[in-house]
Residue frames relative to the residue before (quaternion, step in Angstrom):
aa qw qx qy qz dx dy dz
M 1.0000 0.0000 0.0000 0.0000 0.00 0.00 0.00
R 0.0127 0.7836 -0.6205 0.0278 3.51 -1.05 0.86
V 0.0520 -0.7700 0.6358 -0.0127 3.54 -0.95 1.01
V 0.0014 -0.8161 0.5738 -0.0691 3.56 -0.68 1.14
V 0.0783 -0.7357 0.6709 0.0502 3.55 -1.07 0.86
Q 0.1343 0.8199 -0.5330 0.1605 3.56 -0.49 1.19
E 0.4793 -0.6568 0.5042 0.2911 3.53 -1.28 0.43
T 0.6789 0.5256 -0.2870 0.4248 3.57 1.02 -0.77
P 0.5891 -0.5627 0.4358 0.3827 3.58 -1.20 0.47
F 0.2537 -0.7415 0.5961 0.1748 3.57 -1.26 0.37
D 0.3638 -0.7036 0.5699 0.2189 3.53 -1.27 0.51
L 0.4341 -0.7408 0.4554 0.2353 3.54 -0.40 1.29
A 0.6760 0.4998 -0.3033 0.4485 3.61 0.82 -0.95
S 0.6622 0.5012 -0.3075 0.4644 3.59 0.93 -0.86
E 0.6496 0.5278 -0.3186 0.4449 3.58 0.97 -0.84
L 0.7299 0.4390 -0.2395 0.4660 3.58 1.03 -0.75
C 0.4738 0.6735 -0.4433 0.3541 3.58 1.25 -0.22
G 0.8378 0.1023 -0.1167 0.5234 3.57 -0.55 1.20
F 0.4480 0.7006 -0.4549 0.3186 3.58 1.26 -0.05
G 0.8140 0.3068 -0.2259 0.4384 3.55 -1.04 0.83
G 0.3070 -0.7747 0.5058 0.2229 3.57 0.91 -0.78
E 0.6981 -0.5311 0.3282 0.3505 3.53 -1.34 0.30
S 0.6709 0.5138 -0.3178 0.4300 3.61 1.10 -0.41
M 0.5844 0.5772 -0.3717 0.4327 3.58 1.28 -0.08
G 0.2840 -0.7810 0.5377 0.1422 3.58 -0.93 0.93
A 0.7850 0.2057 -0.1111 0.5737 3.60 1.25 -0.26
I 0.0104 -0.7441 0.6679 0.0098 3.51 -1.10 0.84
V 0.0884 -0.7842 0.6140 0.0105 3.55 -0.77 1.11
T 0.0321 -0.7970 0.6031 0.0017 3.56 -0.92 0.92
F 0.0432 -0.7472 0.6616 0.0453 3.50 -1.30 0.52
T 0.0790 -0.7778 0.6226 0.0351 3.54 -1.00 0.87
G 0.2439 -0.7652 0.5830 0.1232 3.56 -0.77 1.08
V 0.1289 -0.7937 0.5943 0.0166 3.54 -0.98 0.98
V 0.5107 -0.6146 0.4972 0.3379 3.59 -1.07 0.72
R 0.0883 -0.7842 0.6132 0.0360 3.55 -0.82 1.02
D 0.5969 -0.5487 0.4418 0.3839 3.53 -1.24 0.46
N 0.5068 -0.6410 0.4710 0.3324 3.60 -1.15 0.46
A 0.7356 -0.4358 0.2914 0.4290 3.57 -1.31 0.14
Q 0.6845 0.4791 -0.2821 0.4716 3.59 1.11 -0.62
G 0.4242 -0.7341 0.4411 0.2942 3.58 1.25 -0.20
N 0.6294 0.5593 -0.3319 0.4253 3.58 1.15 0.51
L 0.3310 0.7521 -0.5099 0.2547 3.61 1.13 0.53
I 0.2343 -0.7559 0.5994 0.1199 3.55 -0.87 1.01
A 0.7802 -0.1633 0.1611 0.5820 3.57 0.87 -0.98
M 0.2403 -0.7163 0.6267 0.1906 3.50 -1.39 0.16
D 0.2103 -0.7540 0.6111 0.1178 3.56 -0.87 1.01
I 0.0966 -0.7915 0.6031 0.0244 3.57 -0.75 1.08
E 0.0921 -0.8040 0.5874 -0.0015 3.55 -0.67 1.19
H 0.0372 0.7841 -0.6189 0.0278 3.57 -1.27 0.46
Y 0.3840 -0.6388 0.5948 0.3011 3.54 -1.38 0.12
P 0.4791 -0.7465 0.3651 0.2827 3.60 -0.24 1.26
G 0.7217 0.4369 -0.2801 0.4580 3.63 0.61 -0.99
M 0.6676 0.5036 -0.2960 0.4616 3.55 0.93 -0.91
T 0.6726 0.5009 -0.3031 0.4525 3.59 0.89 -0.89
Q 0.6538 0.5107 -0.3147 0.4612 3.59 0.85 -0.94
S 0.6648 0.5092 -0.2961 0.4593 3.58 0.92 -0.91
A 0.6701 0.5011 -0.3009 0.4575 3.60 0.90 -0.91
L 0.6849 0.4750 -0.2939 0.4678 3.59 0.90 -0.86
T 0.6271 0.5214 -0.3346 0.4722 3.58 1.04 -0.71
R 0.6384 0.5361 -0.3179 0.4517 3.57 0.99 -0.84
I 0.7031 0.4461 -0.2817 0.4768 3.62 0.85 -0.87
A 0.6167 0.5236 -0.3520 0.4707 3.62 1.06 -0.60
T 0.6345 0.5104 -0.3155 0.4873 3.58 1.06 -0.77
D 0.6232 0.5363 -0.3290 0.4646 3.57 1.02 -0.80
A 0.6521 0.5052 -0.3138 0.4701 3.60 0.93 -0.87
A 0.6655 0.5029 -0.3060 0.4588 3.59 0.91 -0.88
D 0.6624 0.4956 -0.2967 0.4771 3.59 1.11 -0.66
R 0.7012 0.4853 -0.2676 0.4485 3.60 1.01 -0.80
W 0.7717 0.2122 -0.1199 0.5874 3.58 1.09 -0.68
S 0.5288 -0.6257 0.4715 0.3263 3.54 -1.21 0.48
L 0.1241 0.8223 -0.5360 0.1456 3.56 0.18 1.32
G 0.3308 -0.7308 0.5635 0.1973 3.51 -1.12 0.71
D 0.7993 -0.0111 0.0237 0.6003 3.56 1.20 -0.48
V 0.0868 -0.7640 0.6384 0.0345 3.55 -1.25 0.62
L 0.0122 -0.7706 0.6372 -0.0002 3.54 -1.07 0.82
V 0.0249 0.7599 -0.6488 0.0324 3.56 -0.96 0.95
I 0.0167 0.7605 -0.6484 0.0313 3.55 -0.88 1.03
H 0.0396 0.7800 -0.6235 0.0358 3.58 -0.90 0.91
R 0.3015 -0.7677 0.5439 0.1548 3.54 -0.89 0.97
H 0.1333 -0.7435 0.6459 0.1108 3.51 -1.36 0.31
G 0.5719 0.5746 -0.4462 0.3789 3.54 -1.28 0.24
R 0.6818 -0.4574 0.3598 0.4433 3.58 -1.24 -0.38
L 0.0207 -0.7853 0.6171 -0.0452 3.54 -0.80 1.15
T 0.2519 -0.7681 0.5729 0.1355 3.56 -1.12 0.67
P 0.6892 -0.4665 0.3243 0.4496 3.61 -1.17 0.37
G 0.7495 0.3304 -0.2957 0.4915 3.52 -0.90 1.07
D 0.5767 0.5799 -0.3849 0.4277 3.61 1.19 -0.36
Q 0.4647 -0.6392 0.5325 0.3033 3.56 -1.16 0.63
I 0.2673 -0.7559 0.5789 0.1482 3.57 -0.96 0.95
M 0.8174 -0.0879 0.1368 0.5527 3.55 0.77 -1.04
M 0.0796 -0.7594 0.6358 0.1132 3.48 -1.36 0.14
V 0.1428 -0.7335 0.6594 0.0820 3.49 -1.29 0.62
A 0.0269 0.7642 -0.6444 0.0012 3.55 -1.08 0.75
T 0.0390 -0.7740 0.6319 0.0089 3.54 -1.03 0.85
A 0.1211 -0.7778 0.6142 0.0565 3.56 -1.09 0.75
S 0.0714 0.7834 -0.6097 0.0976 3.52 -0.96 0.95
R 0.6107 -0.5327 0.4240 0.4043 3.56 -1.25 0.27
H 0.7941 0.1945 -0.0788 0.5704 3.58 1.12 -0.69
R 0.6045 -0.6364 0.3566 0.3200 3.57 -1.02 0.88
K 0.6060 0.5883 -0.3751 0.3821 3.61 0.95 -0.77
D 0.6739 0.4841 -0.2970 0.4726 3.58 0.87 -0.92
A 0.6590 0.5143 -0.3160 0.4488 3.59 0.93 -0.87
F 0.6733 0.4902 -0.2987 0.4660 3.60 0.93 -0.89
E 0.6890 0.4856 -0.2966 0.4488 3.59 0.80 -0.98
A 0.6595 0.5017 -0.3162 0.4619 3.59 0.91 -0.84
A 0.6415 0.5138 -0.3279 0.4657 3.60 0.98 -0.78
E 0.6531 0.5043 -0.3174 0.4673 3.61 0.94 -0.82
F 0.6174 0.5452 -0.3258 0.4642 3.57 1.02 -0.85
L 0.6831 0.4851 -0.2850 0.4657 3.58 0.84 -0.97
M 0.6559 0.5072 -0.3140 0.4626 3.60 0.95 -0.83
D 0.6441 0.5118 -0.3247 0.4666 3.60 0.97 -0.83
Y 0.6464 0.5092 -0.3192 0.4701 3.58 0.97 -0.81
L 0.6771 0.5025 -0.3056 0.4423 3.59 0.81 -0.98
K 0.6670 0.5172 -0.2984 0.4455 3.58 1.00 -0.80
S 0.8184 0.3067 -0.1336 0.4672 3.59 0.93 -0.82
R 0.8385 0.2549 -0.0964 0.4719 3.61 0.92 -0.77
A 0.4961 0.6508 -0.4534 0.3533 3.60 1.15 -0.29
P 0.4528 -0.7273 0.4479 0.2556 3.61 -0.88 0.89
F 0.3322 0.6708 -0.5793 0.3227 3.50 0.29 1.39
W 0.1850 -0.7539 0.6195 0.1169 3.55 -1.16 0.65
K 0.1415 -0.8236 0.5490 0.0166 3.55 -0.71 1.16
K 0.0905 -0.7736 0.6267 0.0234 3.51 -0.97 0.97
E 0.2721 -0.7545 0.5780 0.1506 3.56 -0.83 1.04
I 0.1830 -0.7513 0.6280 0.0880 3.53 -0.91 1.01
T 0.0129 0.8087 -0.5849 0.0609 3.58 -0.60 1.18
R 0.6894 -0.4432 0.3525 0.4517 3.53 -1.29 0.03
G 0.7050 0.4686 -0.2560 0.4668 3.57 1.18 -0.54
G 0.7534 -0.3100 0.2110 0.5401 3.60 1.21 -0.07
A 0.4949 -0.6297 0.5056 0.3208 3.55 -1.21 -0.58
D 0.0113 0.7905 -0.6108 0.0438 3.55 -1.00 0.89
W 0.4632 -0.6446 0.5312 0.2963 3.54 -1.13 0.73
V 0.4300 -0.6864 0.5246 0.2622 3.57 -1.05 0.79
A 0.3090 -0.7630 0.5450 0.1592 3.57 -0.74 1.10
A 0.5832 -0.5560 0.4619 0.3706 3.53 -1.26 0.52
R 0.2770 -0.7588 0.5675 0.1596 3.57 -1.06 0.75
D 0.5660 -0.6294 0.4232 0.3229 3.55 -0.98 0.90
E 0.6691 0.5115 -0.3154 0.4373 3.60 0.93 -0.83
D 0.6129 0.5277 -0.3560 0.4681 3.61 1.13 -0.54
E 0.6462 0.4992 -0.3131 0.4849 3.58 1.00 -0.80
A 0.6540 0.5272 -0.3128 0.4433 3.59 0.94 -0.89
A 0.5912 0.5871 -0.3682 0.4127 3.60 1.06 -0.63
L 0.6402 0.5334 -0.3288 0.4445 3.59 1.11 -0.61
D 0.5424 0.6542 -0.3938 0.3503 3.61 1.15 -0.51
R 0.6488 0.5387 -0.3362 0.4193 3.59 1.04 -0.62
W 0.6659 0.4822 -0.3059 0.4802 3.58 1.21 -0.33
């Protein structure tokens, strides 16, 4: 298991090289990308965090996923700092002997990262800057777990 919080971009192919090992029958990945806002005027997104607290929280949820599903490996990478539309924000990878565990664990991790991970996001637009508020549908997604 590896959990990384970093400012620099990551290379998806490099991160997955050797991930999971030969005994795993399924590897599921998800990569989150900065998208433009509904108004089409996003310049950048500033992502802030408290390093020790964030690393600990993400490690705890990755460990929880590994305990709940039969996983051979887990990878979580989340970026911070200033990102622009098209930049990768995060990735999740799960490896399991069977696809169901890999898919469910990846969805669980993505739902957690979207709603509860201790990151604070500010959208910078042509009209100013605003903090991104929590969305009810993101919180509701966690209810199924």
